[in-house]
C-alpha positions in Angstrom: 174.9 -65.3 -174.5 176.8 -62.2 -175.6 180.6 -62.1 -175.3 182.8 -59.1 -175.5 184.3 -58.6 -179.0 187.9 -58.9 -177.8 187.3 -62.5 -176.8 186.7 -63.7 -180.4 190.2 -63.1 -181.8 191.7 -64.5 -178.5 189.6 -67.6 -178.9 190.6 -68.0 -182.5 194.3 -67.7 -181.7 194.0 -70.2 -178.9 192.1 -72.6 -181.1 194.8 -72.3 -183.8 197.5 -73.1 -181.3 195.5 -76.1 -180.0 195.3 -77.5 -183.5 199.0 -77.4 -184.3 199.9 -80.0 -187.0 203.6 -79.8 -188.1 204.1 -80.6 -191.8 207.3 -80.7 -193.8 208.3 -81.8 -197.3 211.7 -83.2 -197.7 214.1 -82.6 -200.5 217.5 -84.3 -200.8 219.9 -82.0 -202.4 223.1 -84.1 -202.1 223.3 -87.9 -201.8 227.1 -88.1 -201.9 228.1 -86.5 -198.6 231.2 -87.9 -197.0 230.4 -87.4 -193.3 228.7 -84.0 -193.2 230.4 -82.8 -190.0 229.2 -79.2 -189.8 226.5 -77.0 -191.4 226.3 -73.2 -191.7 223.6 -71.0 -193.2 224.5 -67.6 -194.8 224.3 -65.6 -198.0 227.6 -66.5 -199.7 227.3 -64.5 -202.9 225.3 -61.5 -201.8 222.2 -62.1 -203.9 219.9 -61.8 -200.9 219.2 -65.5 -200.7 220.3 -67.8 -197.9 222.7 -70.5 -199.0 223.8 -73.7 -197.3 227.4 -74.4 -196.4 228.9 -77.8 -195.4 232.2 -78.8 -193.8 232.5 -82.3 -195.2 235.2 -84.9 -194.7 237.5 -83.9 -197.6 235.8 -80.7 -198.9 234.3 -77.4 -197.9 231.3 -76.6 -200.1 228.3 -74.4 -200.5 224.9 -75.0 -202.2 223.5 -72.0 -204.1 219.9 -71.0 -203.4 217.5 -71.7 -205.1 218.8 -74.4 -207.5 221.2 -75.8 -204.8 224.1 -76.1 -207.2 227.1 -77.4 -205.3 230.3 -75.2 -205.4 233.6 -76.4 -203.9 235.3 -73.7 -201.7 238.3 -75.8 -200.7 239.5 -79.4 -200.7 241.7 -81.4 -198.4 243.0 -78.5 -196.4 244.7 -81.0 -194.1 245.6 -84.7 -194.2 242.8 -85.6 -191.8 239.1 -84.5 -191.9 237.6 -81.1 -191.9 235.3 -80.8 -188.9 233.6 -77.5 -188.5 232.6 -74.2 -190.3 231.5 -70.7 -189.4 229.9 -68.4 -191.9 228.5 -64.9 -191.3 228.5 -61.4 -192.9 231.0 -59.7 -190.5 231.7 -56.6 -192.5 228.2 -55.6 -193.7 228.8 -56.1 -197.4 226.0 -58.7 -197.6 228.4 -61.6 -198.2 229.5 -64.2 -195.7 233.0 -64.5 -194.3 234.0 -68.1 -193.8 236.3 -70.0 -191.4 236.8 -73.7 -191.0 238.4 -76.2 -188.7 240.3 -79.3 -189.8 242.9 -82.0 -189.0 240.3 -83.7 -186.9 241.8 -86.4 -184.6 240.2 -86.4 -181.2 242.7 -89.0 -179.9 245.6 -86.6 -180.4 245.4 -83.9 -177.8 248.9 -82.5 -178.6 249.3 -81.9 -182.3 245.9 -82.3 -184.0 243.6 -79.6 -185.2 243.7 -76.6 -187.6 242.0 -73.3 -188.1 241.7 -71.6 -191.5 240.2 -68.3 -192.7 239.1 -68.6 -196.3 239.7 -65.6 -198.6 237.0 -65.3 -201.3 237.8 -64.8 -205.0 235.9 -62.2 -207.0 233.7 -65.1 -208.3 232.7 -66.9 -205.2 231.8 -70.0 -207.1 235.5 -70.6 -207.6 238.1 -71.9 -205.1 238.9 -69.8 -202.0 242.4 -69.2 -200.6 243.0 -70.7 -197.2 244.9 -68.6 -194.5 246.0 -70.9 -191.7 245.8 -69.5 -188.2 247.2 -70.5 -184.9 245.2 -73.2 -183.0 244.7 -75.4 -180.0 244.6 -79.2 -180.4 241.3 -81.0 -181.3 239.7 -78.1 -183.0 236.0 -79.0 -183.0 233.4 -76.1 -183.1 233.5 -72.4 -184.2 231.2 -69.4 -184.6 231.5 -65.7 -185.6 230.4 -63.7 -182.5 229.7 -60.0 -182.2 232.0 -58.3 -179.7 231.5 -55.2 -177.5 233.0 -52.9 -180.2 230.4 -54.1 -182.8 233.0 -56.2 -184.7 233.0 -59.9 -185.1 235.4 -62.4 -183.5 235.9 -66.0 -184.5 235.3 -68.1 -181.4 236.8 -71.6 -181.6 236.2 -74.5 -179.1 238.4 -77.6 -179.1 237.1 -80.9 -177.8 239.8 -81.5 -175.3 242.4 -79.5 -173.3 245.9 -79.8 -174.5 247.5 -83.1 -173.4 244.2 -84.3 -171.8 243.6 -88.0 -171.4 240.1 -89.2 -170.7 238.9 -85.7 -170.0 241.5 -85.1 -167.3 244.3 -82.6 -167.3 244.5 -79.1 -168.7 241.2 -77.2 -169.3 239.9 -76.6 -172.8 241.0 -73.2 -174.1 238.2 -71.4 -175.8 239.8 -68.7 -177.9 238.5 -65.5 -179.6 240.3 -64.7 -182.8 240.4 -61.0 -183.7 240.3 -60.5 -187.5 242.9 -57.9 -188.7 242.5 -55.6 -191.7 245.0 -57.7 -193.5 243.8 -61.3 -192.9 247.1 -62.7 -194.0 248.8 -61.1 -191.0 248.8 -62.9 -187.6 245.5 -62.9 -185.8 245.5 -61.9 -182.1 243.6 -64.1 -179.8 242.2 -63.7 -176.3 241.0 -66.4 -173.8 237.3 -66.8 -173.4 237.1 -69.8 -171.0 239.3 -72.6 -169.8 237.7 -74.4 -166.9 236.0 -77.2 -168.7 237.9 -80.4 -169.5 235.8 -81.7 -172.4 233.5 -79.6 -174.5 231.2 -80.5 -177.4 229.3 -77.5 -178.7 228.3 -74.0 -178.1 225.6 -71.5 -179.0 225.5 -67.8 -179.7 222.7 -66.4 -177.6 220.5 -64.1 -179.7 220.5 -60.5 -178.5 219.6 -57.0 -179.6 221.3 -55.8 -182.8 224.5 -54.0 -182.2 225.1 -55.4 -178.7 227.8 -57.9 -177.7 226.6 -61.5 -177.9 227.0 -64.1 -175.2 227.7 -67.8 -175.5 226.3 -71.0 -174.1 229.0 -73.7 -173.8 228.2 -77.3 -173.2 230.6 -80.0 -172.0 231.6 -82.5 -169.4 231.0 -80.1 -166.5 227.6 -78.9 -167.6 226.4 -75.7 -169.3 227.9 -72.2 -168.7 226.8 -68.9 -170.1 229.7 -66.6 -171.0 229.1 -62.9 -171.3 231.8 -60.4 -172.4 232.5 -57.6 -169.9 235.1 -55.0 -168.9 237.5 -57.6 -167.4 237.0 -60.5 -169.6 234.2 -63.0 -169.9 231.8 -63.4 -167.0 230.6 -67.0 -166.4 227.1 -68.0 -165.1 226.5 -71.7 -164.8 223.1 -73.0 -166.0 223.8 -76.5 -164.7 226.8 -78.2 -163.1 227.3 -81.9 -163.9 229.2 -82.9 -160.8 227.4 -86.1 -159.8 227.4 -89.7 -161.3 223.8 -89.1 -162.5 224.8 -86.2 -164.7 227.4 -87.1 -167.2 227.9 -84.0 -169.4 226.3 -82.1 -172.2 226.7 -82.8 -175.9 224.5 -80.2 -177.7 223.2 -76.9 -176.3 220.8 -74.3 -177.8 218.9 -71.2 -176.5 215.1 -71.1 -176.5 212.2 -69.1 -175.2 208.5 -69.8 -174.4 205.6 -67.6 -175.6 205.5 -65.8 -172.3 209.1 -64.6 -172.8 210.7 -67.0 -170.3 214.0 -68.4 -171.6 215.0 -72.0 -171.6 218.1 -73.9 -172.6 217.8 -77.1 -174.6 220.4 -79.8 -174.5 221.2 -83.4 -175.5 222.7 -85.3 -172.7 225.2 -86.9 -172.2 227.6 -86.3 -175.2 226.2 -88.4 -178.1 223.5 -89.2 -175.6 219.9 -90.4 -175.4 218.2 -87.5 -173.6 216.5 -84.4 -174.8 216.6 -82.0 -171.8 215.4 -78.5 -171.1 216.6 -76.1 -168.3 214.4 -73.3 -167.0 215.4 -70.5 -164.6 214.5 -71.1 -160.9 211.2 -69.5 -160.0 212.7 -68.3 -156.7 216.1 -67.7 -155.4 219.1 -65.8 -156.8 219.2 -64.9 -160.5 222.5 -66.6 -160.9 221.3 -69.8 -159.4 221.3 -73.1 -161.2 218.4 -73.8 -163.6 215.8 -76.6 -163.2 216.3 -79.7 -165.3 213.5 -81.6 -167.1 213.9 -84.6 -169.4 211.6 -84.5 -172.5 212.7 -87.7 -174.1 215.2 -90.5 -173.3 215.0 -92.6 -176.4 217.5 -91.0 -178.7 220.3 -93.2 -180.1 223.5 -91.1 -180.3 221.8 -87.6 -180.3 224.0 -85.2 -182.1 222.1 -82.0 -183.3 219.7 -79.4 -182.0 218.1 -76.4 -183.7 215.7 -74.1 -181.7 213.5 -71.8 -183.8 209.8 -70.9 -184.1 208.9 -73.4 -186.9 205.2 -73.5 -186.2 204.3 -69.8 -185.6 203.6 -70.3 -181.9 205.6 -67.2 -180.8 208.0 -69.6 -178.9 211.0 -71.6 -179.9 210.5 -75.3 -180.6 213.3 -77.9 -180.5 214.4 -79.8 -183.5 216.6 -82.8 -182.7 218.7 -85.1 -184.8 220.3 -88.4 -183.9 222.7 -90.7 -185.9 223.1 -94.1 -184.2 226.7 -94.0 -185.3 227.8 -97.1 -183.3 224.5 -98.9 -183.2 223.8 -99.8 -186.9 220.6 -101.6 -186.3 218.9 -98.6 -184.6 216.7 -96.2 -186.5 217.8 -92.7 -187.1 216.0 -89.4 -187.8 214.9 -85.9 -186.9 212.1 -85.0 -184.5 210.4 -81.8 -183.5 209.3 -81.1 -179.9 206.8 -78.3 -179.4 204.4 -76.9 -176.8 201.7 -74.2 -176.8 201.9 -73.6 -173.1 203.6 -70.5 -171.8 204.9 -72.3 -168.7 206.9 -74.8 -170.7 204.8 -77.8 -170.0 202.7 -80.0 -172.3 205.4 -80.9 -174.8 204.4 -83.0 -177.9 206.6 -84.4 -180.6 206.5 -84.9 -184.4 208.7 -87.2 -186.4 210.1 -85.1 -189.3 212.4 -87.9 -190.7 212.0 -91.6 -190.0 215.2 -93.5 -190.6 216.6 -91.7 -193.8 218.7 -89.1 -192.0 221.6 -90.2 -189.7 221.8 -86.7 -188.4 225.3 -85.2 -187.8 224.2 -81.6 -187.9 221.0 -79.6 -188.1 220.1 -76.0 -188.8 217.0 -73.8 -189.2 216.5 -71.0 -191.7 213.9 -69.5 -194.0 215.3 -70.6 -197.4 212.4 -69.6 -199.6 211.3 -66.2 -198.2 207.9 -67.4 -197.0 208.7 -66.3 -193.4 208.6 -69.9 -192.2 211.7 -71.6 -190.8 212.8 -74.7 -192.8 215.1 -77.4 -191.5 218.4 -78.4 -193.0 220.1 -81.6 -192.0 223.4 -83.4 -192.9 223.7 -87.2 -192.5 226.7 -89.1 -191.6 225.9 -92.8 -192.1 223.1 -91.8 -194.5 225.6 -89.6 -196.5 223.1 -87.1 -197.5 222.0 -83.5 -197.2 218.3 -82.6 -197.0 216.0 -79.6 -196.7 212.7 -80.1 -194.9 210.5 -77.4 -196.3 208.1 -76.1 -193.7 204.5 -76.3 -195.1 202.9 -74.4 -192.2 201.2 -71.8 -194.6 
């Protein structure tokens, strides 16, 4: 039987997708991590290679690609722990600008927290100079985000609202810090959002180069997308957690299926057991709440997500890390969830790390220039930092 010639490449492509077999090779690059609170991925020294940065308990460090030599950026910026880091080339010179959060004490919703911009020396392997900025209590997460003018603001999300107790009280004030020409001068801030009462993480939604970026914020009340506009930030709720069955969102990331349909991945509740995806409603208003689907409910203290196309499927797969922080007998690890179906069904999973990574944070990046996305994970109880090299090719 004769078939049109165009069917053959289509058949080959479909067959390749049907035979997906994830494969990663792990490399431990640090076995003396304190807690490994937060990861960032950026070119620190401008050599064209992607480096790894870590906000650890008592130090801020970077690991230089390709030998992964560890350089200390700063130590003990505050009495209590460092907790988060943001790194991105914000001025186009090919080298990352870095900010960090510290004085981590989630039980103190009045006086805890700290935000620093770090000024680089000429030799970026040496110590950087901290510039302390104003802050809200319980500093917890931060990202550099492109604004409508094409510049970059530092967005900082606390865990709690000021003076909150048990997630009740004032809303969490998400602030945008506007970097001045002289970074030692006061930084102006504007309010991004303040209606959640407990937040845990947020995502910068990928968009066209040069355009303003929007955010996905996850917390006790659900997930909201925040988009900058003429009169401030417009909010569009993806899901509202306003019932006893839905108890908040811990981690949130943006994804997309091969057909182009977006989805939002989440870990629920905070430090929870469920891997969840949300997809736009097929009918109804465009600003309606998205449909919820649970992919897995067996995590123990889920704490990290990273959505990228690891497998060359023309969609974004979901890498998940969990740490079992308060359940020491439970296994920990990293798992990859993937589907070849354009409608977002038919998910499968692959265990990337089985019980050697108590994952506190997780990132994806092409570290060796082979155009495959590798995984990077920092472990809390396991006190380690690993690269999982993607062997797809």
